[in-house]
C-alpha positions in Angstrom: 103.6 90.1 118.9 105.2 92.8 116.9 107.4 92.6 113.9 109.0 94.9 111.3 106.4 96.0 108.8 107.6 95.3 105.3 105.6 98.2 103.8 106.2 100.8 106.4 110.0 101.3 106.3 110.6 98.5 108.8 108.6 100.1 111.7 107.3 97.6 114.2 103.6 96.9 114.1 100.8 94.4 114.6 98.1 92.8 112.4 94.6 92.0 113.4 93.3 88.7 111.9 89.6 88.1 111.7 87.1 85.5 110.7 83.5 86.7 110.3 80.2 85.2 109.3 78.5 86.0 106.0 77.0 89.3 107.3 80.1 90.5 109.0 79.7 89.5 112.6 83.2 88.6 114.0 83.5 84.9 115.1 87.2 84.7 115.9 89.9 87.4 116.2 93.7 87.2 116.7 96.8 89.3 116.4 100.3 88.7 115.1 103.4 90.7 114.2 103.3 92.7 111.0 105.9 90.5 109.3 103.9 87.2 109.8 102.2 85.8 106.7 98.4 85.6 106.9 98.5 81.8 106.3 100.1 81.2 109.7 97.3 82.9 111.5 94.5 80.8 109.8 94.9 77.6 111.8 94.5 79.2 115.3 91.6 81.3 114.0 89.7 78.3 112.6 90.3 76.4 115.9 89.1 79.4 117.9 85.6 79.5 116.3 83.1 78.9 119.2 80.2 76.4 118.7 77.3 78.1 117.0 73.8 77.4 118.2 71.4 76.3 115.5 67.6 75.9 115.5 67.7 72.2 115.1 70.2 69.5 115.8 73.6 69.8 117.5 75.7 72.9 117.6 77.8 73.7 114.6 81.5 73.6 115.4 82.8 74.6 112.0 81.8 77.0 109.2 80.4 75.5 105.9 82.7 77.5 103.6 85.8 79.6 103.8 86.5 82.4 101.3 90.0 83.9 101.2 91.5 86.5 98.9 95.1 85.4 99.3 96.8 82.1 98.5 97.2 79.9 101.6 98.9 76.7 100.6 99.9 74.9 103.8 96.7 75.6 105.8 94.5 74.5 102.9 95.1 70.9 103.8 94.1 71.5 107.4 90.9 73.3 106.3 90.0 70.4 104.0 90.7 67.8 106.7 88.3 69.6 109.1 85.5 69.3 106.4 85.4 72.9 105.5 85.0 73.8 101.8 87.4 76.5 100.8 87.3 79.0 98.0 90.8 80.5 97.7 92.0 82.8 94.9 94.5 81.1 92.6 97.1 83.4 91.1 96.8 83.8 87.4 93.6 81.8 87.2 91.0 83.9 89.0 90.7 87.6 89.4 90.5 89.3 92.8 87.2 90.9 91.7 85.4 87.6 91.7 86.1 87.1 95.4 85.4 90.8 96.1 81.7 89.9 96.5 82.6 88.2 99.8 85.6 90.2 100.8 83.7 93.5 101.4 82.1 92.1 104.6 85.6 91.5 106.1 86.7 95.0 105.0 83.6 96.6 106.5 84.2 94.8 109.8 87.9 95.8 109.8 86.9 99.4 109.2 84.6 99.2 112.2 87.5 97.9 114.3 89.7 100.7 113.0 87.1 103.2 114.3 88.2 102.2 117.8 91.0 104.5 118.7 92.8 102.0 120.9 93.0 99.6 117.9 93.9 102.1 115.3 97.1 102.8 117.0 98.6 100.3 119.4 99.2 101.8 122.8 99.6 98.6 124.8 103.0 96.9 125.2 101.6 93.5 126.1 100.0 91.4 123.4 97.4 90.1 125.8 96.0 93.6 126.5 95.9 94.4 122.8 94.1 91.1 122.1 91.6 91.9 124.9 90.8 95.3 123.4 90.4 93.7 120.0 87.9 91.1 121.4 86.1 93.8 123.3 85.7 95.8 120.1 84.3 92.7 118.4 81.9 92.3 121.2 80.7 95.9 120.8 80.2 95.3 117.0 78.0 92.3 117.9 76.1 94.2 120.5 75.4 97.1 118.2 74.1 94.7 115.5 71.9 93.0 118.2 70.3 96.3 119.3 69.3 97.3 115.8 
């Protein structure tokens, strides 16, 4: 789960992919190599969202809306088939500032994950261990929000 990073002189690295709710609580997390496009990680992340308990009725198994700041052509059809409305930035049509209203929650959660030393620099050789530490950090973020 490592790949040559195109912006870091070809050094090997990993990416953390994350889906959060509106307030920034992590719902699904995953990792991939640094040279993998973000659109390839969207499908496993959407499938990995656990059922969400609601006050009335059955549990929600999908989010109502998906906001993305990058163009994701192939997975857009999968998101639409699952009944999720998407709002994806179109190049040349919309500015990135318009979706910035929603993107800051992801950036804040990623900054909280980067505060964990084990995730800031990858020490583990096995991808399963790194993913476990990522999910543990997401659990700590949820726990800290719960205790406030």
